[in-house]
C-alpha positions in Angstrom: 150.0 -13.7 28.9 146.7 -14.4 30.3 144.2 -15.8 27.9 140.1 -15.2 29.2 137.3 -16.6 27.8 133.3 -15.7 28.9 130.5 -17.5 29.5 127.0 -16.9 30.8 125.8 -14.7 28.1 122.5 -15.1 26.3 119.0 -14.0 25.8 117.0 -12.6 28.7 113.7 -10.5 28.9 113.9 -7.0 30.6 114.2 -7.0 34.3 116.3 -10.7 34.6 119.9 -11.7 35.5 122.6 -12.9 33.8 125.7 -13.5 35.5 129.1 -13.6 33.4 131.9 -15.5 34.0 135.6 -14.6 32.6 137.9 -17.9 32.8 141.3 -17.1 32.5 144.8 -19.5 32.0 148.2 -18.4 31.7 150.4 -16.4 34.2 149.2 -16.3 37.7 145.9 -14.5 38.0 146.5 -12.4 40.9 148.7 -9.7 39.0 145.7 -8.9 37.0 143.0 -6.0 37.4 140.0 -7.3 35.2 137.9 -5.3 33.1 134.1 -6.0 31.6 133.4 -3.5 28.8 130.6 -3.8 26.4 129.7 -3.1 22.8 126.6 -2.9 21.5 126.3 -2.2 17.4 127.2 0.8 15.7 128.6 1.9 18.6 132.4 1.9 20.7 133.3 -0.2 23.5 131.9 0.7 26.5 133.5 0.5 30.3 131.1 -1.7 32.4 133.2 -2.5 35.6 136.3 -3.0 36.7 137.8 -4.6 39.9 141.5 -4.9 41.5 143.6 -7.8 41.8 142.8 -8.6 45.1 138.8 -7.7 45.1 139.1 -5.2 47.7 138.4 -1.9 45.0 135.8 -1.7 42.5 134.4 0.6 40.2 131.3 0.5 37.8 129.6 2.5 35.0 126.6 5.2 36.4 124.2 3.5 34.1 125.2 -0.4 36.0 125.6 0.9 39.0 123.1 -0.6 41.7 122.2 -3.3 39.3 125.8 -5.1 38.4 128.3 -6.8 40.5 131.6 -7.5 39.4 134.0 -10.3 41.9 136.8 -12.5 40.9 137.8 -16.1 42.9 141.7 -15.9 42.3 142.0 -19.8 44.0 140.4 -20.8 40.4 141.1 -17.7 38.6 137.8 -16.3 37.7 136.0 -13.5 37.8 131.8 -13.0 37.3 129.8 -9.7 36.5 126.1 -10.3 37.7 123.9 -8.5 36.2 120.5 -7.7 37.9 117.5 -5.6 36.6 118.5 -5.9 33.0 117.2 -3.6 30.3 116.9 -3.7 26.5 119.8 -0.7 26.4 122.1 -3.2 27.9 121.9 -5.7 24.7 125.5 -5.9 23.9 128.5 -8.3 23.1 130.5 -8.2 26.7 134.2 -8.3 26.9 136.1 -9.5 30.2 139.9 -7.9 30.5 143.0 -7.7 32.1 145.9 -5.5 33.0 149.0 -5.7 35.1 148.9 -3.2 38.0 145.8 -0.9 39.4 142.4 -1.1 38.0 141.3 1.1 35.2 138.1 2.2 33.5 140.0 2.8 30.4 139.8 0.0 27.8 143.1 1.1 26.4 145.3 0.0 29.1 144.1 -3.5 29.0 146.3 -5.7 27.6 144.5 -8.6 27.1 140.6 -9.7 25.9 138.3 -12.5 25.7 136.5 -13.3 22.4 133.2 -11.3 23.8 129.4 -13.3 24.6 126.2 -11.7 23.7 123.9 -10.6 26.0 120.1 -9.7 24.8 117.9 -8.4 26.9 114.0 -8.1 25.2 111.4 -5.7 25.9 
């Protein structure tokens, strides 16, 4: 089992940047692929980005491609989501998630979730 804790959220103006962090504890971090998801009020939780256990493979939701970068530091048991050129529609609670095996865009394939962190982008 792995425990995940997000940090780095907050309020930012449109066009600004934030870096979300995900701290993992518990079983070997390197066995897990990591995903970032988000949930806006009244909407379903949606995929944002995912990274393989080694960091060699990533994928992004179309609306964040070119604006977001997912990364990880296995030596520190950390994963990150750098978000640039933020838009009001990026406002949501952001979740870090972990799964055994290959990375995935599907939230149903993730076994472990953080508590989520609020990101608010003002216009």
